[in-house]
mmCIF file as gemmi writes it, N, C-alpha and C atoms, coordinates in Angstrom:
data_model
loop_
_atom_site.group_PDB
_atom_site.id
_atom_site.type_symbol
_atom_site.label_atom_id
_atom_site.label_alt_id
_atom_site.label_comp_id
_atom_site.label_asym_id
_atom_site.label_entity_id
_atom_site.label_seq_id
_atom_site.pdbx_PDB_ins_code
_atom_site.Cartn_x
_atom_site.Cartn_y
_atom_site.Cartn_z
_atom_site.occupancy
_atom_site.B_iso_or_equiv
_atom_site.pdbx_formal_charge
_atom_site.auth_seq_id
_atom_site.auth_asym_id
_atom_site.pdbx_PDB_model_num
ATOM 1 N N . UNK Axp A 1 ? 0.33 -82.825 42.622 1 0 ? 1 A 1
ATOM 2 C CA . UNK Axp A 1 ? 0.943 -83.741 41.685 1 0 ? 1 A 1
ATOM 3 C C . UNK Axp A 1 ? 2.379 -83.29 41.421 1 0 ? 1 A 1
ATOM 4 N N . UNK Axp A 2 ? 3.286 -84.257 41.499 1 0 ? 2 A 1
ATOM 5 C CA . UNK Axp A 2 ? 4.697 -83.988 41.233 1 0 ? 2 A 1
ATOM 6 C C . UNK Axp A 2 ? 4.94 -83.813 39.73 1 0 ? 2 A 1
ATOM 7 N N . UNK Axp A 3 ? 6.008 -83.128 39.348 1 0 ? 3 A 1
ATOM 8 C CA . UNK Axp A 3 ? 6.415 -83.131 37.945 1 0 ? 3 A 1
ATOM 9 C C . UNK Axp A 3 ? 6.706 -84.574 37.508 1 0 ? 3 A 1
ATOM 10 N N . UNK Axp A 4 ? 6.504 -84.87 36.243 1 0 ? 4 A 1
ATOM 11 C CA . UNK Axp A 4 ? 6.665 -86.237 35.741 1 0 ? 4 A 1
ATOM 12 C C . UNK Axp A 4 ? 8.055 -86.8 36.029 1 0 ? 4 A 1
ATOM 13 N N . UNK Axp A 5 ? 9.093 -86.025 35.806 1 0 ? 5 A 1
ATOM 14 C CA . UNK Axp A 5 ? 10.45 -86.542 36.055 1 0 ? 5 A 1
ATOM 15 C C . UNK Axp A 5 ? 10.649 -86.905 37.525 1 0 ? 5 A 1
ATOM 16 N N . UNK Axp A 6 ? 10.05 -86.148 38.429 1 0 ? 6 A 1
ATOM 17 C CA . UNK Axp A 6 ? 10.123 -86.479 39.847 1 0 ? 6 A 1
ATOM 18 C C . UNK Axp A 6 ? 9.4 -87.789 40.115 1 0 ? 6 A 1
ATOM 19 N N . UNK Axp A 7 ? 8.229 -87.954 39.516 1 0 ? 7 A 1
ATOM 20 C CA . UNK Axp A 7 ? 7.453 -89.181 39.711 1 0 ? 7 A 1
ATOM 21 C C . UNK Axp A 7 ? 8.221 -90.39 39.183 1 0 ? 7 A 1
ATOM 22 N N . UNK Axp A 8 ? 8.915 -90.217 38.067 1 0 ? 8 A 1
ATOM 23 C CA . UNK Axp A 8 ? 9.721 -91.308 37.507 1 0 ? 8 A 1
ATOM 24 C C . UNK Axp A 8 ? 10.817 -91.701 38.499 1 0 ? 8 A 1
ATOM 25 N N . UNK Axp A 9 ? 11.551 -90.718 39 1 0 ? 9 A 1
ATOM 26 C CA . UNK Axp A 9 ? 12.611 -91.013 39.963 1 0 ? 9 A 1
ATOM 27 C C . UNK Axp A 9 ? 12.051 -91.648 41.229 1 0 ? 9 A 1
ATOM 28 N N . UNK Axp A 10 ? 10.97 -91.113 41.748 1 0 ? 10 A 1
ATOM 29 C CA . UNK Axp A 10 ? 10.371 -91.627 42.978 1 0 ? 10 A 1
ATOM 30 C C . UNK Axp A 10 ? 9.921 -93.078 42.807 1 0 ? 10 A 1
ATOM 31 N N . UNK Axp A 11 ? 9.433 -93.411 41.615 1 0 ? 11 A 1
ATOM 32 C CA . UNK Axp A 11 ? 9.002 -94.782 41.331 1 0 ? 11 A 1
ATOM 33 C C . UNK Axp A 11 ? 10.145 -95.769 41.584 1 0 ? 11 A 1
ATOM 34 N N . UNK Axp A 12 ? 11.357 -95.382 41.247 1 0 ? 12 A 1
ATOM 35 C CA . UNK Axp A 12 ? 12.5 -96.283 41.412 1 0 ? 12 A 1
ATOM 36 C C . UNK Axp A 12 ? 12.887 -96.492 42.869 1 0 ? 12 A 1
ATOM 37 N N . UNK Axp A 13 ? 12.377 -95.688 43.769 1 0 ? 13 A 1
ATOM 38 C CA . UNK Axp A 13 ? 12.636 -95.919 45.195 1 0 ? 13 A 1
ATOM 39 C C . UNK Axp A 13 ? 11.643 -96.93 45.768 1 0 ? 13 A 1
ATOM 40 N N . UNK Axp A 14 ? 10.68 -97.345 44.96 1 0 ? 14 A 1
ATOM 41 C CA . UNK Axp A 14 ? 9.624 -98.25 45.442 1 0 ? 14 A 1
ATOM 42 C C . UNK Axp A 14 ? 9.634 -99.611 44.757 1 0 ? 14 A 1
ATOM 43 N N . UNK Axp A 15 ? 10.514 -99.798 43.769 1 0 ? 15 A 1
ATOM 44 C CA . UNK Axp A 15 ? 10.584 -101.067 43.049 1 0 ? 15 A 1
ATOM 45 C C . UNK Axp A 15 ? 12.026 -101.573 43.03 1 0 ? 15 A 1
ATOM 46 N N . UNK Axp A 16 ? 12.172 -102.877 42.833 1 0 ? 16 A 1
ATOM 47 C CA . UNK Axp A 16 ? 13.507 -103.479 42.758 1 0 ? 16 A 1
ATOM 48 C C . UNK Axp A 16 ? 14.241 -103.045 41.499 1 0 ? 16 A 1
ATOM 49 N N . UNK Axp A 17 ? 13.555 -103.096 40.362 1 0 ? 17 A 1
ATOM 50 C CA . UNK Axp A 17 ? 14.103 -102.634 39.09 1 0 ? 17 A 1
ATOM 51 C C . UNK Axp A 17 ? 12.943 -102.407 38.137 1 0 ? 17 A 1
ATOM 52 N N . UNK Axp A 18 ? 13.203 -101.647 37.09 1 0 ? 18 A 1
ATOM 53 C CA . UNK Axp A 18 ? 12.157 -101.377 36.099 1 0 ? 18 A 1
ATOM 54 C C . UNK Axp A 18 ? 12.782 -100.877 34.812 1 0 ? 18 A 1
ATOM 55 N N . UNK Axp A 19 ? 12.018 -101.019 33.738 1 0 ? 19 A 1
ATOM 56 C CA . UNK Axp A 19 ? 12.413 -100.48 32.436 1 0 ? 19 A 1
ATOM 57 C C . UNK Axp A 19 ? 11.427 -99.367 32.076 1 0 ? 19 A 1
ATOM 58 N N . UNK Axp A 20 ? 11.646 -98.704 30.964 1 0 ? 20 A 1
ATOM 59 C CA . UNK Axp A 20 ? 10.785 -97.588 30.56 1 0 ? 20 A 1
ATOM 60 C C . UNK Axp A 20 ? 9.327 -98.02 30.45 1 0 ? 20 A 1
ATOM 61 N N . UNK Axp A 21 ? 9.086 -99.202 29.898 1 0 ? 21 A 1
ATOM 62 C CA . UNK Axp A 21 ? 7.711 -99.682 29.74 1 0 ? 21 A 1
ATOM 63 C C . UNK Axp A 21 ? 7.04 -99.9 31.096 1 0 ? 21 A 1
ATOM 64 N N . UNK Axp A 22 ? 7.799 -100.374 32.084 1 0 ? 22 A 1
ATOM 65 C CA . UNK Axp A 22 ? 7.257 -100.539 33.433 1 0 ? 22 A 1
ATOM 66 C C . UNK Axp A 22 ? 6.869 -99.196 34.032 1 0 ? 22 A 1
ATOM 67 N N . UNK Axp A 23 ? 7.726 -98.207 33.83 1 0 ? 23 A 1
ATOM 68 C CA . UNK Axp A 23 ? 7.467 -96.859 34.345 1 0 ? 23 A 1
ATOM 69 C C . UNK Axp A 23 ? 6.189 -96.295 33.718 1 0 ? 23 A 1
ATOM 70 N N . UNK Axp A 24 ? 6.07 -96.41 32.415 1 0 ? 24 A 1
ATOM 71 C CA . UNK Axp A 24 ? 4.894 -95.891 31.713 1 0 ? 24 A 1
ATOM 72 C C . UNK Axp A 24 ? 3.626 -96.561 32.231 1 0 ? 24 A 1
ATOM 73 N N . UNK Axp A 25 ? 3.671 -97.875 32.369 1 0 ? 25 A 1
ATOM 74 C CA . UNK Axp A 25 ? 2.506 -98.622 32.86 1 0 ? 25 A 1
ATOM 75 C C . UNK Axp A 25 ? 2.126 -98.192 34.28 1 0 ? 25 A 1
ATOM 76 N N . UNK Axp A 26 ? 3.133 -98.009 35.133 1 0 ? 26 A 1
ATOM 77 C CA . UNK Axp A 26 ? 2.882 -97.639 36.526 1 0 ? 26 A 1
ATOM 78 C C . UNK Axp A 26 ? 2.331 -96.222 36.673 1 0 ? 26 A 1
ATOM 79 N N . UNK Axp A 27 ? 2.768 -95.317 35.802 1 0 ? 27 A 1
ATOM 80 C CA . UNK Axp A 27 ? 2.399 -93.908 35.955 1 0 ? 27 A 1
ATOM 81 C C . UNK Axp A 27 ? 1.248 -93.465 35.064 1 0 ? 27 A 1
ATOM 82 N N . UNK Axp A 28 ? 0.784 -94.315 34.153 1 0 ? 28 A 1
ATOM 83 C CA . UNK Axp A 28 ? -0.226 -93.867 33.199 1 0 ? 28 A 1
ATOM 84 C C . UNK Axp A 28 ? -1.562 -93.503 33.857 1 0 ? 28 A 1
ATOM 85 N N . UNK Axp A 29 ? -1.87 -94.061 35.003 1 0 ? 29 A 1
ATOM 86 C CA . UNK Axp A 29 ? -3.105 -93.693 35.689 1 0 ? 29 A 1
ATOM 87 C C . UNK Axp A 29 ? -3.14 -92.226 36.073 1 0 ? 29 A 1
ATOM 88 N N . UNK Axp A 30 ? -2.047 -91.723 36.614 1 0 ? 30 A 1
ATOM 89 C CA . UNK Axp A 30 ? -1.979 -90.335 37.074 1 0 ? 30 A 1
ATOM 90 C C . UNK Axp A 30 ? -1.419 -89.389 36.009 1 0 ? 30 A 1
ATOM 91 N N . UNK Axp A 31 ? -0.51 -89.88 35.174 1 0 ? 31 A 1
ATOM 92 C CA . UNK Axp A 31 ? 0.199 -89.023 34.229 1 0 ? 31 A 1
ATOM 93 C C . UNK Axp A 31 ? -0.117 -89.358 32.772 1 0 ? 31 A 1
ATOM 94 N N . UNK Axp A 32 ? -1.128 -90.152 32.528 1 0 ? 32 A 1
ATOM 95 C CA . UNK Axp A 32 ? -1.446 -90.607 31.186 1 0 ? 32 A 1
ATOM 96 C C . UNK Axp A 32 ? -1.695 -89.509 30.173 1 0 ? 32 A 1
ATOM 97 N N . UNK Axp A 33 ? -2.12 -88.345 30.639 1 0 ? 33 A 1
ATOM 98 C CA . UNK Axp A 33 ? -2.39 -87.236 29.713 1 0 ? 33 A 1
ATOM 99 C C . UNK Axp A 33 ? -1.137 -86.418 29.389 1 0 ? 33 A 1
ATOM 100 N N . UNK Axp A 34 ? -0.013 -86.718 30.032 1 0 ? 34 A 1
ATOM 101 C CA . UNK Axp A 34 ? 1.223 -85.98 29.79 1 0 ? 34 A 1
ATOM 102 C C . UNK Axp A 34 ? 1.847 -86.438 28.477 1 0 ? 34 A 1
ATOM 103 N N . UNK Axp A 35 ? 2.198 -85.486 27.616 1 0 ? 35 A 1
ATOM 104 C CA . UNK Axp A 35 ? 2.822 -85.823 26.329 1 0 ? 35 A 1
ATOM 105 C C . UNK Axp A 35 ? 4.165 -86.522 26.515 1 0 ? 35 A 1
ATOM 106 N N . UNK Axp A 36 ? 4.865 -86.229 27.592 1 0 ? 36 A 1
ATOM 107 C CA . UNK Axp A 36 ? 6.192 -86.797 27.815 1 0 ? 36 A 1
ATOM 108 C C . UNK Axp A 36 ? 6.149 -88.215 28.38 1 0 ? 36 A 1
ATOM 109 N N . UNK Axp A 37 ? 4.964 -88.744 28.654 1 0 ? 37 A 1
ATOM 110 C CA . UNK Axp A 37 ? 4.877 -90.121 29.135 1 0 ? 37 A 1
ATOM 111 C C . UNK Axp A 37 ? 4.817 -91.052 27.922 1 0 ? 37 A 1
ATOM 112 N N . UNK Axp A 38 ? 5.953 -91.145 27.26 1 0 ? 38 A 1
ATOM 113 C CA . UNK Axp A 38 ? 6.116 -92.029 26.106 1 0 ? 38 A 1
ATOM 114 C C . UNK Axp A 38 ? 7.501 -92.66 26.208 1 0 ? 38 A 1
ATOM 115 N N . UNK Axp A 39 ? 7.704 -93.705 25.453 1 0 ? 39 A 1
ATOM 116 C CA . UNK Axp A 39 ? 8.942 -94.484 25.573 1 0 ? 39 A 1
ATOM 117 C C . UNK Axp A 39 ? 10.191 -93.629 25.357 1 0 ? 39 A 1
ATOM 118 N N . UNK Axp A 40 ? 10.203 -92.827 24.32 1 0 ? 40 A 1
ATOM 119 C CA . UNK Axp A 40 ? 11.39 -92.019 23.998 1 0 ? 40 A 1
ATOM 120 C C . UNK Axp A 40 ? 11.752 -91.072 25.141 1 0 ? 40 A 1
ATOM 121 N N . UNK Axp A 41 ? 10.776 -90.341 25.648 1 0 ? 41 A 1
ATOM 122 C CA . UNK Axp A 41 ? 11.056 -89.363 26.706 1 0 ? 41 A 1
ATOM 123 C C . UNK Axp A 41 ? 11.381 -90.026 28.039 1 0 ? 41 A 1
ATOM 124 N N . UNK Axp A 42 ? 10.729 -91.145 28.336 1 0 ? 42 A 1
ATOM 125 C CA . UNK Axp A 42 ? 11.035 -91.851 29.581 1 0 ? 42 A 1
ATOM 126 C C . UNK Axp A 42 ? 12.44 -92.446 29.516 1 0 ? 42 A 1
ATOM 127 N N . UNK Axp A 43 ? 12.819 -93.01 28.379 1 0 ? 43 A 1
ATOM 128 C CA . UNK Axp A 43 ? 14.185 -93.532 28.22 1 0 ? 43 A 1
ATOM 129 C C . UNK Axp A 43 ? 15.198 -92.404 28.419 1 0 ? 43 A 1
ATOM 130 N N . UNK Axp A 44 ? 14.928 -91.247 27.864 1 0 ? 44 A 1
ATOM 131 C CA . UNK Axp A 44 ? 15.82 -90.095 28.052 1 0 ? 44 A 1
ATOM 132 C C . UNK Axp A 44 ? 15.926 -89.723 29.529 1 0 ? 44 A 1
ATOM 133 N N . UNK Axp A 45 ? 14.81 -89.71 30.23 1 0 ? 45 A 1
ATOM 134 C CA . UNK Axp A 45 ? 14.817 -89.392 31.672 1 0 ? 45 A 1
ATOM 135 C C . UNK Axp A 45 ? 15.633 -90.426 32.445 1 0 ? 45 A 1
ATOM 136 N N . UNK Axp A 46 ? 15.488 -91.693 32.102 1 0 ? 46 A 1
ATOM 137 C CA . UNK Axp A 46 ? 16.229 -92.749 32.8 1 0 ? 46 A 1
ATOM 138 C C . UNK Axp A 46 ? 17.725 -92.649 32.527 1 0 ? 46 A 1
ATOM 139 N N . UNK Axp A 47 ? 18.088 -92.378 31.292 1 0 ? 47 A 1
ATOM 140 C CA . UNK Axp A 47 ? 19.506 -92.236 30.947 1 0 ? 47 A 1
ATOM 141 C C . UNK Axp A 47 ? 20.116 -91.017 31.635 1 0 ? 47 A 1
ATOM 142 N N . UNK Axp A 48 ? 19.341 -89.95 31.758 1 0 ? 48 A 1
ATOM 143 C CA . UNK Axp A 48 ? 19.813 -88.751 32.455 1 0 ? 48 A 1
ATOM 144 C C . UNK Axp A 48 ? 20.022 -89.056 33.937 1 0 ? 48 A 1
ATOM 145 N N . UNK Axp A 49 ? 19.073 -89.767 34.531 1 0 ? 49 A 1
ATOM 146 C CA . UNK Axp A 49 ? 19.198 -90.134 35.949 1 0 ? 49 A 1
ATOM 147 C C . UNK Axp A 49 ? 20.414 -91.031 36.16 1 0 ? 49 A 1
ATOM 148 N N . UNK Axp A 50 ? 20.669 -91.924 35.214 1 0 ? 50 A 1
ATOM 149 C CA . UNK Axp A 50 ? 21.855 -92.772 35.317 1 0 ? 50 A 1
ATOM 150 C C . UNK Axp A 50 ? 23.127 -91.928 35.208 1 0 ? 50 A 1
ATOM 151 N N . UNK Axp A 51 ? 23.167 -91.016 34.258 1 0 ? 51 A 1
ATOM 152 C CA . UNK Axp A 51 ? 24.337 -90.155 34.078 1 0 ? 51 A 1
ATOM 153 C C . UNK Axp A 51 ? 24.6 -89.284 35.302 1 0 ? 51 A 1
ATOM 154 N N . UNK Axp A 52 ? 23.53 -88.951 36.016 1 0 ? 52 A 1
ATOM 155 C CA . UNK Axp A 52 ? 23.66 -88.134 37.227 1 0 ? 52 A 1
ATOM 156 C C . UNK Axp A 52 ? 23.879 -88.963 38.485 1 0 ? 52 A 1
ATOM 157 N N . UNK Axp A 53 ? 24.013 -90.27 38.332 1 0 ? 53 A 1
ATOM 158 C CA . UNK Axp A 53 ? 24.353 -91.129 39.464 1 0 ? 53 A 1
ATOM 159 C C . UNK Axp A 53 ? 23.186 -91.533 40.343 1 0 ? 53 A 1
ATOM 160 N N . UNK Axp A 54 ? 21.957 -91.315 39.906 1 0 ? 54 A 1
ATOM 161 C CA . UNK Axp A 54 ? 20.804 -91.67 40.731 1 0 ? 54 A 1
ATOM 162 C C . UNK Axp A 54 ? 20.314 -93.097 40.47 1 0 ? 54 A 1
ATOM 163 N N . UNK Axp A 55 ? 20.504 -93.585 39.253 1 0 ? 55 A 1
ATOM 164 C CA . UNK Axp A 55 ? 20.086 -94.935 38.873 1 0 ? 55 A 1
ATOM 165 C C . UNK Axp A 55 ? 21.277 -95.683 38.3 1 0 ? 55 A 1
ATOM 166 N N . UNK Axp A 56 ? 21.179 -97.017 38.35 1 0 ? 56 A 1
ATOM 167 C CA . UNK Axp A 56 ? 22.176 -97.883 37.726 1 0 ? 56 A 1
ATOM 168 C C . UNK Axp A 56 ? 21.466 -98.855 36.795 1 0 ? 56 A 1
ATOM 169 N N . UNK Axp A 57 ? 22.108 -99.158 35.698 1 0 ? 57 A 1
ATOM 170 C CA . UNK Axp A 57 ? 21.595 -100.18 34.792 1 0 ? 57 A 1
ATOM 171 C C . UNK Axp A 57 ? 21.808 -101.539 35.451 1 0 ? 57 A 1
ATOM 172 N N . UNK Axp A 58 ? 20.763 -102.383 35.431 1 0 ? 58 A 1
ATOM 173 C CA . UNK Axp A 58 ? 20.888 -103.706 36.041 1 0 ? 58 A 1
ATOM 174 C C . UNK Axp A 58 ? 20.973 -104.817 35.014 1 0 ? 58 A 1
ATOM 175 N N . UNK Axp A 59 ? 20.226 -104.692 33.915 1 0 ? 59 A 1
ATOM 176 C CA . UNK Axp A 59 ? 20.25 -105.716 32.874 1 0 ? 59 A 1
ATOM 177 C C . UNK Axp A 59 ? 19.548 -105.176 31.637 1 0 ? 59 A 1
ATOM 178 N N . UNK Axp A 60 ? 19.613 -105.938 30.57 1 0 ? 60 A 1
ATOM 179 C CA . UNK Axp A 60 ? 18.893 -105.565 29.36 1 0 ? 60 A 1
ATOM 180 C C . UNK Axp A 60 ? 18.44 -106.829 28.654 1 0 ? 60 A 1
ATOM 181 N N . UNK Axp A 61 ? 17.409 -106.688 27.823 1 0 ? 61 A 1
ATOM 182 C CA . UNK Axp A 61 ? 16.881 -107.809 27.053 1 0 ? 61 A 1
ATOM 183 C C . UNK Axp A 61 ? 16.134 -107.274 25.841 1 0 ? 61 A 1
ATOM 184 N N . UNK Axp A 62 ? 15.893 -108.143 24.885 1 0 ? 62 A 1
ATOM 185 C CA . UNK Axp A 62 ? 15.066 -107.786 23.736 1 0 ? 62 A 1
ATOM 186 C C . UNK Axp A 62 ? 13.649 -108.27 24.002 1 0 ? 62 A 1
ATOM 187 N N . UNK Axp A 63 ? 12.666 -107.401 23.752 1 0 ? 63 A 1
ATOM 188 C CA . UNK Axp A 63 ? 11.282 -107.835 23.909 1 0 ? 63 A 1
ATOM 189 C C . UNK Axp A 63 ? 10.857 -108.617 22.668 1 0 ? 63 A 1
ATOM 190 N N . UNK Axp A 64 ? 9.613 -109.07 22.649 1 0 ? 64 A 1
ATOM 191 C CA . UNK Axp A 64 ? 9.119 -109.886 21.535 1 0 ? 64 A 1
ATOM 192 C C . UNK Axp A 64 ? 9.149 -109.151 20.2 1 0 ? 64 A 1
ATOM 193 N N . UNK Axp A 65 ? 9.082 -107.833 20.249 1 0 ? 65 A 1
ATOM 194 C CA . UNK Axp A 65 ? 9.124 -107.035 19.028 1 0 ? 65 A 1
ATOM 195 C C . UNK Axp A 65 ? 10.527 -106.657 18.588 1 0 ? 65 A 1
ATOM 196 N N . UNK Axp A 66 ? 11.542 -107.135 19.326 1 0 ? 66 A 1
ATOM 197 C CA . UNK Axp A 66 ? 12.919 -106.828 18.981 1 0 ? 66 A 1
ATOM 198 C C . UNK Axp A 66 ? 13.43 -105.513 19.546 1 0 ? 66 A 1
ATOM 199 N N . UNK Axp A 67 ? 12.623 -104.855 20.383 1 0 ? 67 A 1
ATOM 200 C CA . UNK Axp A 67 ? 13.047 -103.597 21.02 1 0 ? 67 A 1
ATOM 201 C C . UNK Axp A 67 ? 13.902 -103.903 22.251 1 0 ? 67 A 1
ATOM 202 N N . UNK Axp A 68 ? 14.944 -103.112 22.431 1 0 ? 68 A 1
ATOM 203 C CA . UNK Axp A 68 ? 15.806 -103.264 23.592 1 0 ? 68 A 1
ATOM 204 C C . UNK Axp A 68 ? 15.125 -102.685 24.823 1 0 ? 68 A 1
ATOM 205 N N . UNK Axp A 69 ? 15.088 -103.456 25.885 1 0 ? 69 A 1
ATOM 206 C CA . UNK Axp A 69 ? 14.585 -102.979 27.178 1 0 ? 69 A 1
ATOM 207 C C . UNK Axp A 69 ? 15.754 -102.954 28.155 1 0 ? 69 A 1
ATOM 208 N N . UNK Axp A 70 ? 16.035 -101.78 28.662 1 0 ? 70 A 1
ATOM 209 C CA . UNK Axp A 70 ? 17.107 -101.607 29.633 1 0 ? 70 A 1
ATOM 210 C C . UNK Axp A 70 ? 16.458 -101.422 30.999 1 0 ? 70 A 1
ATOM 211 N N . UNK Axp A 71 ? 16.899 -102.214 31.961 1 0 ? 71 A 1
ATOM 212 C CA . UNK Axp A 71 ? 16.359 -102.155 33.315 1 0 ? 71 A 1
ATOM 213 C C . UNK Axp A 71 ? 17.323 -101.39 34.215 1 0 ? 71 A 1
ATOM 214 N N . UNK Axp A 72 ? 16.748 -100.608 35.109 1 0 ? 72 A 1
ATOM 215 C CA . UNK Axp A 72 ? 17.512 -99.793 36.051 1 0 ? 72 A 1
ATOM 216 C C . UNK Axp A 72 ? 17.006 -100.031 37.462 1 0 ? 72 A 1
ATOM 217 N N . UNK Axp A 73 ? 17.842 -99.654 38.429 1 0 ? 73 A 1
ATOM 218 C CA . UNK Axp A 73 ? 17.394 -99.613 39.818 1 0 ? 73 A 1
ATOM 219 C C . UNK Axp A 73 ? 18.068 -98.426 40.497 1 0 ? 73 A 1
ATOM 220 N N . UNK Axp A 74 ? 17.445 -97.998 41.576 1 0 ? 74 A 1
ATOM 221 C CA . UNK Axp A 74 ? 18.034 -96.931 42.388 1 0 ? 74 A 1
ATOM 222 C C . UNK Axp A 74 ? 18.889 -97.604 43.456 1 0 ? 74 A 1
ATOM 223 N N . UNK Axp A 75 ? 20.196 -97.451 43.356 1 0 ? 75 A 1
ATOM 224 C CA . UNK Axp A 75 ? 21.083 -97.992 44.39 1 0 ? 75 A 1
ATOM 225 C C . UNK Axp A 75 ? 20.873 -97.201 45.676 1 0 ? 75 A 1
ATOM 226 N N . UNK Axp A 76 ? 21.458 -97.651 46.761 1 0 ? 76 A 1
ATOM 227 C CA . UNK Axp A 76 ? 21.196 -97.065 48.084 1 0 ? 76 A 1
ATOM 228 C C . UNK Axp A 76 ? 21.442 -95.556 48.111 1 0 ? 76 A 1
ATOM 229 N N . UNK Axp A 77 ? 22.57 -95.116 47.602 1 0 ? 77 A 1
ATOM 230 C CA . UNK Axp A 77 ? 22.88 -93.68 47.621 1 0 ? 77 A 1
ATOM 231 C C . UNK Axp A 77 ? 21.93 -92.902 46.71 1 0 ? 77 A 1
ATOM 232 N N . UNK Axp A 78 ? 21.613 -93.465 45.547 1 0 ? 78 A 1
ATOM 233 C CA . UNK Axp A 78 ? 20.684 -92.806 44.638 1 0 ? 78 A 1
ATOM 234 C C . UNK Axp A 78 ? 19.298 -92.673 45.248 1 0 ? 78 A 1
ATOM 235 N N . UNK Axp A 79 ? 18.812 -93.752 45.864 1 0 ? 79 A 1
ATOM 236 C CA . UNK Axp A 79 ? 17.495 -93.721 46.506 1 0 ? 79 A 1
ATOM 237 C C . UNK Axp A 79 ? 17.483 -92.711 47.654 1 0 ? 79 A 1
ATOM 238 N N . UNK Axp A 80 ? 18.566 -92.658 48.405 1 0 ? 80 A 1
ATOM 239 C CA . UNK Axp A 80 ? 18.658 -91.7 49.516 1 0 ? 80 A 1
ATOM 240 C C . UNK Axp A 80 ? 18.593 -90.267 48.992 1 0 ? 80 A 1
ATOM 241 N N . UNK Axp A 81 ? 19.301 -89.987 47.922 1 0 ? 81 A 1
ATOM 242 C CA . UNK Axp A 81 ? 19.288 -88.648 47.33 1 0 ? 81 A 1
ATOM 243 C C . UNK Axp A 81 ? 17.903 -88.313 46.787 1 0 ? 81 A 1
ATOM 244 N N . UNK Axp A 82 ? 17.295 -89.246 46.06 1 0 ? 82 A 1
ATOM 245 C CA . UNK Axp A 82 ? 15.945 -89.016 45.531 1 0 ? 82 A 1
ATOM 246 C C . UNK Axp A 82 ? 14.978 -88.713 46.662 1 0 ? 82 A 1
ATOM 247 N N . UNK Axp A 83 ? 15.009 -89.536 47.709 1 0 ? 83 A 1
ATOM 248 C CA . UNK Axp A 83 ? 14.072 -89.341 48.833 1 0 ? 83 A 1
ATOM 249 C C . UNK Axp A 83 ? 14.36 -88.071 49.622 1 0 ? 83 A 1
ATOM 250 N N . UNK Axp A 84 ? 15.602 -87.631 49.622 1 0 ? 84 A 1
ATOM 251 C CA . UNK Axp A 84 ? 15.955 -86.398 50.327 1 0 ? 84 A 1
ATOM 252 C C . UNK Axp A 84 ? 15.322 -85.178 49.645 1 0 ? 84 A 1
ATOM 253 N N . UNK Axp A 85 ? 15.326 -85.171 48.329 1 0 ? 85 A 1
ATOM 254 C CA . UNK Axp A 85 ? 14.864 -84 47.588 1 0 ? 85 A 1
ATOM 255 C C . UNK Axp A 85 ? 13.436 -84.095 47.07 1 0 ? 85 A 1
ATOM 256 N N . UNK Axp A 86 ? 12.911 -85.314 46.952 1 0 ? 86 A 1
ATOM 257 C CA . UNK Axp A 86 ? 11.541 -85.475 46.458 1 0 ? 86 A 1
ATOM 258 C C . UNK Axp A 86 ? 10.727 -86.184 47.529 1 0 ? 86 A 1
ATOM 259 N N . UNK Axp A 87 ? 9.882 -85.458 48.175 1 0 ? 87 A 1
ATOM 260 C CA . UNK Axp A 87 ? 9.069 -86.006 49.265 1 0 ? 87 A 1
ATOM 261 C C . UNK Axp A 87 ? 7.79 -86.628 48.692 1 0 ? 87 A 1
ATOM 262 N N . UNK Axp A 88 ? 7.254 -87.592 49.431 1 0 ? 88 A 1
ATOM 263 C CA . UNK Axp A 88 ? 5.979 -88.211 49.008 1 0 ? 88 A 1
ATOM 264 C C . UNK Axp A 88 ? 4.819 -87.282 49.191 1 0 ? 88 A 1
């Protein structure tokens, strides 16, 4: 099993775009017992990946509860870097 942050990054190489809630839903089967698999920590991981040039923000919207959802994707160079260092 990969570290959670690796799994989060790897997920973005397999989807067009996603937000923190999408990541949590996708990874909860394998990582559901991890304390860091929560909205706050996943958002922090996504923002860190963006700051490091691995992900780009694609859009944002408000959900039905008024929470901001920010969507990201791994651009070509980011996906290449992720796949270079994190193997399946």
